[in-house]
C-alpha positions in Angstrom: 0.0 0.0 -0.1 1.3 3.4 -1.0 1.2 6.2 1.5 0.8 9.8 0.6 1.8 12.8 2.9 -0.7 15.1 1.7 -4.0 15.1 -0.4 -3.6 14.9 -4.2 -4.8 17.8 -6.1 -5.6 18.2 -9.8 -6.2 21.3 -11.5 -9.5 21.4 -13.3 -9.2 22.8 -16.8 -12.6 21.6 -18.1 -14.8 24.1 -16.2 -16.8 27.1 -17.5 -15.3 28.4 -20.6 -12.7 25.6 -20.5 -15.6 23.2 -21.3 -16.2 25.1 -24.6 -12.5 25.1 -25.3 -12.3 21.3 -25.1 -15.3 21.0 -27.2 -13.8 23.1 -30.1 -10.6 21.3 -29.7 -12.5 18.1 -29.9 -14.4 19.2 -33.1 -11.1 20.3 -34.6 -9.5 17.0 -33.7 -12.2 15.2 -35.5 -12.2 17.3 -38.6 -8.2 17.5 -39.0 -7.9 13.7 -38.4 -10.4 12.6 -40.7 -9.4 15.1 -43.4 -5.6 14.1 -43.0 -6.2 10.5 -43.0 -8.5 10.5 -46.1 -6.2 12.9 -48.0 -3.0 10.9 -47.1 -4.7 7.6 -48.0 -6.3 8.7 -51.3 -4.5 11.7 -52.8 -1.2 11.9 -51.1 0.8 12.2 -54.2 -1.0 15.5 -55.1 0.0 17.6 -52.4 2.1 15.7 -49.7 3.3 18.8 -47.8 -0.3 20.2 -47.4 -1.6 16.8 -46.2 1.1 16.1 -43.9 0.8 19.5 -42.3 -2.9 18.7 -41.8 -1.7 15.4 -40.0 0.6 17.5 -37.8 -2.3 19.9 -36.9 -4.4 16.8 -36.2 -1.7 15.3 -33.7 -1.5 18.8 -32.0 -5.3 19.0 -31.6 -5.4 15.5 -30.2 -2.7 16.2 -27.6 -4.1 19.5 -26.4 -7.6 17.9 -26.1 -6.2 15.2 -24.2 -4.2 17.3 -21.7 -7.3 19.6 -21.2 -9.5 16.8 -20.3 -6.7 15.2 -18.2 -6.3 18.3 -16.0 -3.6 18.7 -13.4 -0.9 21.3 -13.3 1.6 19.3 -15.5 -1.1 18.9 -18.1 -2.0 22.6 -18.1 1.7 23.5 -18.6 2.1 21.0 -21.5 -1.1 22.2 -23.1 0.1 26.0 -22.7 3.3 25.0 -24.6 1.3 23.1 -27.2 -1.0 26.0 -27.7 1.9 28.3 -28.1 3.4 25.8 -30.7 0.1 25.6 -32.4 -0.1 29.3 -32.8 3.4 29.4 -34.3 2.3 26.7 -36.7 -0.8 28.5 -37.8 0.8 31.8 -38.2 3.9 30.3 -40.1 1.7 28.2 -42.6 -0.9 31.3 -42.7 1.9 33.7 -43.8 3.4 30.9 -46.0 0.2 30.2 -47.9 -0.4 33.9 -48.5 3.1 34.7 -49.5 3.6 31.6 -52.0 0.3 29.9 -52.7 2.2 27.8 -55.3 4.0 26.0 -52.5 0.7 24.2 -51.6 -1.0 22.1 -54.2 -4.0 21.9 -51.9 -5.0 23.7 -48.6 -4.1 22.6 -45.1 -6.1 23.1 -41.9 -3.9 26.1 -41.0 -3.8 27.6 -44.8 -4.6 31.3 -44.8 -4.8 31.2 -41.0 -7.6 28.7 -40.9 -9.9 30.5 -43.2 -11.5 27.2 -44.4 -12.4 26.5 -40.9 -13.9 30.0 -40.1 -10.5 31.2 -38.7 -11.0 28.9 -35.6 -7.5 27.5 -36.0 -6.0 31.0 -35.4 -8.4 31.8 -32.6 -8.3 28.7 -30.7 -4.6 28.7 -29.5 -4.9 32.4 -28.7 -8.1 31.5 -26.6 -6.3 28.4 -25.0 -3.2 30.4 -23.9 -5.5 33.2 -22.3 -7.5 30.4 -20.5 -4.5 28.3 -19.5 -2.6 31.3 -18.0 -5.4 32.1 -15.6 -4.9 31.0 -12.0 -6.4 27.8 -11.2 -8.5 26.2 -8.4 -7.7 22.4 -7.5 -10.0 19.9 -6.1 -9.0 17.8 -3.2 -10.1 14.3 -3.9 -10.5 13.4 -0.1 -12.8 16.4 0.6 -14.3 17.1 -2.8 -13.8 20.7 -2.0 -11.6 23.3 -3.7 -8.3 24.7 -2.5 -6.2 27.4 -4.0 -3.5 26.3 -6.4 -0.8 28.9 -7.5 -0.1 29.1 -11.2 
C-alpha cells in the first residue's frame, strides 16, 4: 500500500469556458484527423506537404484535447506550450500560404490562418493560451472541495 503525505490535487481545466475550449478542440480534432487520414490515404501524391501539415495539426489537436481533459498542473503547462506551438504553426503556415500560394497544391487546416475553418485554427490557440494562463483552483479528492493552487 502506498502512503501519501498530503492530499493529491488536480487542476480542473474543463470548467466554465474551458468546457467550450475542449469541445472546440475536440471538433477540430475530428475534422483534422478525418481530413488528413482521407487525403493521405487517397490523394497523397497530389499535395504531400499540405496533407502532412494537416496531419501535424491533427496530432496537435489530439494532444491538446487530451491534456485539457486530463487536467493537473503538469497537463496545464504542457497544453500551454502546445497552444503556443500551435499558434506559431498557424501563423507560419498562414503567412506561407499567402506569400507563396504555389508552394501548396492543396490547402491545409492552417492555410490562410484557418480560413477554411472559419479562422478557428488561429483563434483557438490564442483563446487556449489566455484560458490556461489564468490562476487555477484545484479539487481535493479526499474532501471534494476546492483549495487554492498557484499557477
